N, C-alpha and C positions, 0 to 999 in steps of 0.2 A: 699898472706897475709890473715890472718884469719879475719872473720867477726863474730860479736857477737850480740845476741838479747838484745836490750835495751828497757826498759819500763819507760815511764814518767808518774809519778803520780802528782797530782790527776786527770790528764787529760785523763788517760787511753790510751794514744798514744803509740804504739809499733812499732819497726822496727829494722833493722840491721845496725850496725855501724862497719866500718873497724877499725882495731887496730891502723891505722895511722891517724884516725880522732879524733879530740877532741869531748867531749860530747856536746860542743857548736855547732860544725859543724854538728854533728848528729842531734841535735835538729832542726837546721835550715832546714836540709834535709827533716825532717819529718813534718815540719810546726809547730813546737813548738816554740813559741816566748820567748826567754830568753834574758834579757837585757844585752847589751855589749857595753857600751858607748865608750870604748877605742878601739873597733874593735877586741877584743879578744887577747889583749897583756898582760893581767894580771895586768893592772895598775889601772883600775877604781873600781875593786872589786864588780861590780854590778851583776855578773852572779853566785851568790851563789846558790848552790844546796846541797842536802843531799843524800849520797849514802845509800840506804836502805838495799841492799843486792848485793853480787857479788864482783868481783875483778876489781880494777882499778889501774892506775899508782900511784907511790909514790908522796907525796906532794912536790910542787916546793917551792923555796924561796919566791915567791909572796904569796903563800898560807900560809906559816909560818908567814908572816907579818900580815895577816888579821885574821887568826884563832888562837885561843889558843890551846894548846895540848889537852885539854878536848874536844873542838869542833871538832878537827881533828879526835879524837878517836870516836866521835859520827857520823862521816861520812861527815862532812861539807867540801865542796870543791868549787873551782872555775871551772865552766864548761869549760872555755877556756883553762885551764891548766891541765885538767884531761882526760886521755885516757883509754878506756876499756881494761882490760886484761882477760876478760871472760864475760859471760852473766851477766847483772846487772839490777837492778831496782833502780830508783832514784826519789826523790821528788823535785819539783820546787816550792819554796815558793812564795806567791803572790807578794812580793816586787821584785822578780827577773823576773817576767813576763812582757812582752811587750804588746802593744796593738794588736798584732797579735791575741791574745786570746779574743779580744772584739767581736768576733762573738756571744758570749753569752751576749752581751750588758752589759758591766760594772759590772761584778760580777763573783763570783764563785758559782757553783751549788752544792747544798746539796741534796743527795738522800733522799727522803721521801716516805713513803707509802701513797698514796692519799686516802682521804676519801671524795670524791666529793658528793655534795648534789644531783647530777643528776646521775642516773644509767641507763644503756641501756640494753634492753632485746630483744632477738630474739623471734619473734612470728610467728606462723602459724595459721592464722585466718580462721575458717570454712567459706566456700563459702555459701552465702545466697541462699535459695531456696524458693519456694512458701510456703513450710511448715515451714521454718525457716526464716522469713523475718524481723528479728530485724534490727534496724538502725545500720549503719556501726560503729558509735561511741560506741554503746552498745556492739557490737561484739568485738571491740578492748578492752574495759574495762574488759569484761568477759574472753577474752583470757589471759590478764594479771593476772587475779585472778586464773584461772584454771591452767595455765602453769607455773606461778611463785609465786603464793600465795600472790599477791599484792591486797590490798584493795584500788584501785585507783578509784576515783569517778568523775573526770572531765578531759576534754580535752580542751586545749587552743583554743580560737576562731580562731586564724590564722591557727592552725593545722587543725581544722574542715573545713576551707574553701577549702582545697585541699585534704582532707582525701579520699573521695570516688573515684575520678579518680586515685589517686596514688595507693590505695590498689589494684585496678583492674589491673593497668599497671604492678604492682610487683607480680601479680598472688597470692595475699593474703599472701605473705611472707614479713615481714618487721622487722625493728628495731625500737622499741619505747624507747624514752628517757623520764624518769619519775623523777620529782622533788616533793618529798613528796607525795601528792595524785593527782598530775596533770601531764598529758602527755604534755610535752613542745616541743617535736620534733618527727618526724616520717620520717624514711628513708628506703631505700632498705637494705636488709641484704646481705653482711655485709657493714656497714658504719663506718666512723671514729667516735670516741667518744672524742671530743676535748674541751679544755678549753682555755680561753684567759685571761692572767694576764697582767695588765697594771699599770705602775707607771707614773702617770700624773704629771710631775714636772713643776715647774714654767718656766724653760727654756727648758727642754728636756722631751720627752716622750719615755719610754722604754716599749716594748710589747713582750710578750712571748707566743708561742703556745705550749700547753701542752697536752700530751696524758693522758686522765683521767683514763685510764685503768691501767697504770703502773707508772704514774708520770713523765715520761720522757719529757724533753724539746725538742721539735721537731725543733723549729726555733725561732729566736729572731731578732728583728730589733729595731732601734731607729730613732727618728725624732725630729726636733726642734718644740717646742710648738708654733704654729702660733699666739697664743695670745700675744706673746712677742711684736708684733707690736703695742699693746695698753698699753705697759708698761713692763719694765724689772723686776719689783717686784710686789708683791701682793697689796701693798698700792696704787700704781699707777693705777692698774686695778680696785680696789675698788672705788677709786676716780672717775675714768671714768664712772663706772656704776652709781654712785651717781649723776653725772652730766647728764647722759643720760641713763635711764633705758633700752632703746632698745639695748644699747651696751652689756648688760649682755647676752641677747639672741643671739647677734651676736657672742660673744666670745664662748658661749656654742656650737653654730653650727660649729665654727672653730675647736674646740677641737674634736667634734664628727666626723667631716670630716676626721681629721687625724687618729682617731681610726679606722674608716671604711677602710681607705686606708691601714693602717697597717694590719688589719685583712685580707684584700684581698691579700696583698703581702705575708703574712706569710702562708696562706692557699695555695696559688699558689706554694710557695716554696716546699711544701710537697705533692703536688698533691691532695689537698682536696678542698672543697668549703666552703664558710662561713656558710652555713646552717648546717654544721656538728659541728659548735661551739655551744655547748649546755649550756654553762655557762661562765660568765665573772666576773672577780674581778678587780676593779679599786681602786687604792689608790692614795692619793695626800694630800697636806696640806689642811687645812680647807677651804681656799679660792678657791683652785682648785676644791675641793669636791663640794662646794656650787655652783660654776659657772657651773659645769658639770650637777648637778642635777636641775639647774634652781631655786635655793633657793636664798633668799635675802642676800646680803652681807654688806649692809650699817652698820648694828650693829657690824660687825667685826672690823670696824675702830673706833668705839666709845666706850669709857670706860663704862662698864667693859669688852668689847670685847667678847660678848657671841655668840656662834654659834646657828644657828636655831635648829639643832638637833645634839646630841652627840652619839645616838645609831647607830648600824649598820642598813643599809637599803638594802632591796631587791626590785629592780625596774625592770619592764619589759624593756628589751633592746630597744624595739621599741618605748617605751615612751621617751627614751632619743634620739631617732633618729638613734640608732645603729642597723644595720640589720645583725643579725646572725641567729641562729635557730628561727623559728617563735615565739615560746613561751618562749624563753630563758630569764633568769634574769641576771641583773648586780648586783653583791653584792658589796656594798660600806662599807668598814670597818668603825668602829666608830672613831669619833674625840675625842680628849682629851679636847681641849680648842680652843680659837679663833685662835691661831697661832701655835698650836701643833696638827697635823692632823693625818689622817689615814695612811699616809706613814710612820710616826714614829711608830705608833702602829704595822704596818706590820714588821718593822725592829725589834722591841722588841720581837714580836712573833717568827720571823724567827730565831733569834739568841739565844733565850731562856735565855737572860741575866736577865730577870725578876725573874728567879729561882736561880740565882747565889748567893752564900754566899759572905760575905766580902763587899768590895767597888769596884764598877764597873762604869766606864764612858762609855756611849754609844752615839756616835755622828753620825748623818745623815747629811753629809756636802753637801750643795748645795747653790743655791741663797738664800734660807731660810734654815738656819741650826738649827736643833733641837738637843738638848743635854739632856740626862737623866742621873741622878746619882742614882744608885741602891745601897742602903746600907742595907744589910741583908734582901733583899726582898722588901723593901720600895722604891718606885720610885718617884723621884722628877724631874720634867722636865722644860725646859726653851726653848724659841725660840730666835734665833739671826738673825738679818737682815744682813747677811754676804755679800749680793749683788752679782752681776754677774761676778766680777773680776776673780774668780776661774773657771768660764766657758769660759774665754778668752775675755770677753767683758770689755770695758773701758781700754783695754791695747792696746798701739799703734800698735803693730804687733800681737795682740791677735787673736786667732781663736779657734774653737772647735777642738776636738781631731780627726781631719780628716787626711787623707794621707798627709804627709809632715810637719805636726805640730811638733815642737820641744817639746818632752815630758820629756826628762831627760837632765840635764846639770851638768857638773862638770868642775871645773877650777883647773888645775894642772900646777904649774910653769908658771903661766901667759898664759897658753894655754887653750883655751875654747874647751872642748869636749862635744858633744851633740848627742842625739839619736832622730830620728824622727819616727813618726807613719808610719808603712810599710817600714821603712828604705828608704823612698823617699827623694829626694832633699828638703832641708828646704824651707818652704814658710811662716812660721809664728811660733807662740808659743802658746801652749794651757796652761790650768791652772796648771797642774802638772809641766810643764817646767818652767813656770813663778815663781812658788814657789821655785823650785830647784835653779833657777838663783838668786833670791833674797837671799836665804840662802848662796849660794856660794860667792856672792859679799860681804855679811856680814862677812863670815868666812875668806875671803882673805883681808879684810880691805878696800874694795872699798866703802862699806857703814859703817857709824858709828852707834853707838847704837841707835841714833834717826832716822836712816834710811836715813840720808843725804848722797848723793853721793860725794865722795872725788875726787877732780881733780888731782889725782896722779898716774893714771894708763894709760898705753899706749893706752888702748881701750876706755878710757873715753874722750868724746868730748862735746862741747857745740853747740847746734843747736837751733836757735830761743829762745835764752836766757834760755835754759833748758839743763841740763847735761843728757847724755845718755851713756850707755855702749854697745859697739858693740859686739853682740853675734856671728853673721855671717857676714863676710865682703862681699862687692860687688864682690871682686875677687873670693871668694869662691862660689859665685852664678853666675858666668859667666857674670858679669856686671849688674845684677839686684841689686836693692837697698839693703843696709845693713839691717839686722834684729837687732833691738836694744831693750834694756830695758831702759826706760826713768825714770827720777826722778818722774814724774807724775805717771807712772806705779807702782813704788815702793809705793807711797802714797796710791794708790787704793788697792794694796795688803795688806798694813798695816791696812787700814780700815777694810777689810774683816777678816783678821786674828785676829785683836783686838776685833772685835765683838764676835768671837767664844771664844777667851780666856777669855773675860769678862764674858760671859755666864757660862763658866766652873767655874770661881772663885766665881760667885754669888751662884751657886749650892753648892760648897764646903763650903762656909761660912754659908749659910743657914742651911746646914745639920751638921754643927760643925765638918767638916772634913778638913784635910790638904792635900796638894799634895802628901805627903809621905804616906798617908793612902790608896791611890788608888792601888788596886791589879791588875786590868786589864783595858785596854781601847779597846773598840770595835768601829771600824770606818766603816761606810757604806756610801752609796750614790755614784753616778757616779764618782764624783771627789775624794771622800774619798777612793774609792777602789784602785786608782792608784797613790796616792801621796806617796812620799818618807817620811816616818815617821820621819827620822832623820832631814830632811829639815824643817818639820813642828815644830819640837822641837827647831831647831837652831834659827828660826825667832820668837819663843815665842808663836806660835799658840797653841801648846800643852804643858802641863807641862812636866818636865823631867821624864822619865820613868826609874825606877831602874832596 
């Protein structure tokens, strides 16, 4: 039986697939996560792919149901129904990806040419003699000038403290990392040239280790923000600091401790050490930014909600308590306002939506959701207190998107179909799964327009004077408790989605636009990356998209 070369874009994953294997089976074999809630039976239509080139089997009746003739002509297919008939290349859209791809920590990587503020240079420093007895630091600076034409005039004090013994142990060959006119790190030649990028979220922290020479992401990891023990939202944390100023310092240390551990783990993963991280960039909402930098936050909770600083900051990493390269800086992006911070600025920069023509909505969905409306280059922004429900908190069986979390739900003919993270046995439900479940319950009539659960379904029951819908029965879990979505869960999700939709409506009305004027919607954020957009529209979180 013939085997064909299959390429999966934009992941760059390649491998061979037998002619008797569906493209879904091939994807699983190669570790490419494609959603298939129905188990590959062609019923859920969640495994949509696009054939970019090559030969495949003819469309099945299931595919004719879901795709128009024009879409089929453009190569759109269901991976579970399509078999290779030759070498082919296909694209997996974000909505068809499962959390197997979350090794990149909640997002899709865009290739960029790096322009780091820190550059590394190989040096061969002349050995001192009785006739040439200049100080070691001066020799270093002169070598940079003579060998690379750099007018560098200072060396960080922590670099100076180990300069002399290190140069001699490396036999006067080294790699100097220079930021503007300052040597911020010194290592043996060759050394890694690394950057650390961090999204310090209210609930989660995402960290990426980047090769500054080519822009490649070498490793990525996530962690729960330990500050959550002092409040799930920024207002709670600000109030805590207002009551006890020492709490601000404690929360700063907690955040830095997590960053230090993430840096260590990421470097260990690629065989590097943290001293080879020569620059860091941290983004977060204004409160997270201020708490990390040790800035006052009281004024953020009081009208007119003014930040201490709105400009970008460059702070020595050691001044924050973060130990990477001796003289490395942490770059903090600018804040826009009291509740629209550097994380939203980073999203606007990364997506280039600020340069778009027409009308664009850009959402960064999380515990604190920021929304920007871009109308012909003019940006108007708003912040929405969407709360932690979409992170799995305040939901009876809610959990973060860890192994076994239900992340996709579909109800067909009163049968609940679901998909879990890592395809592991179900243990709870994460935000994207909860949103799917609410949308499906509404579409099947279990929830009315007001979100009230109707007691007319075989899976609806009343426990402790509260209705709940059984997503996974105890029998399906080998006797473990049922996994349910309760009426209270629905109300929590309604509060979160209503906050976001209200923010969108405020922006549209303020700018004199209607929903029909919106040309595109860009969704970012850990939760936003993996939601089913159709579910978000069904429950009214997003306006209908034409």
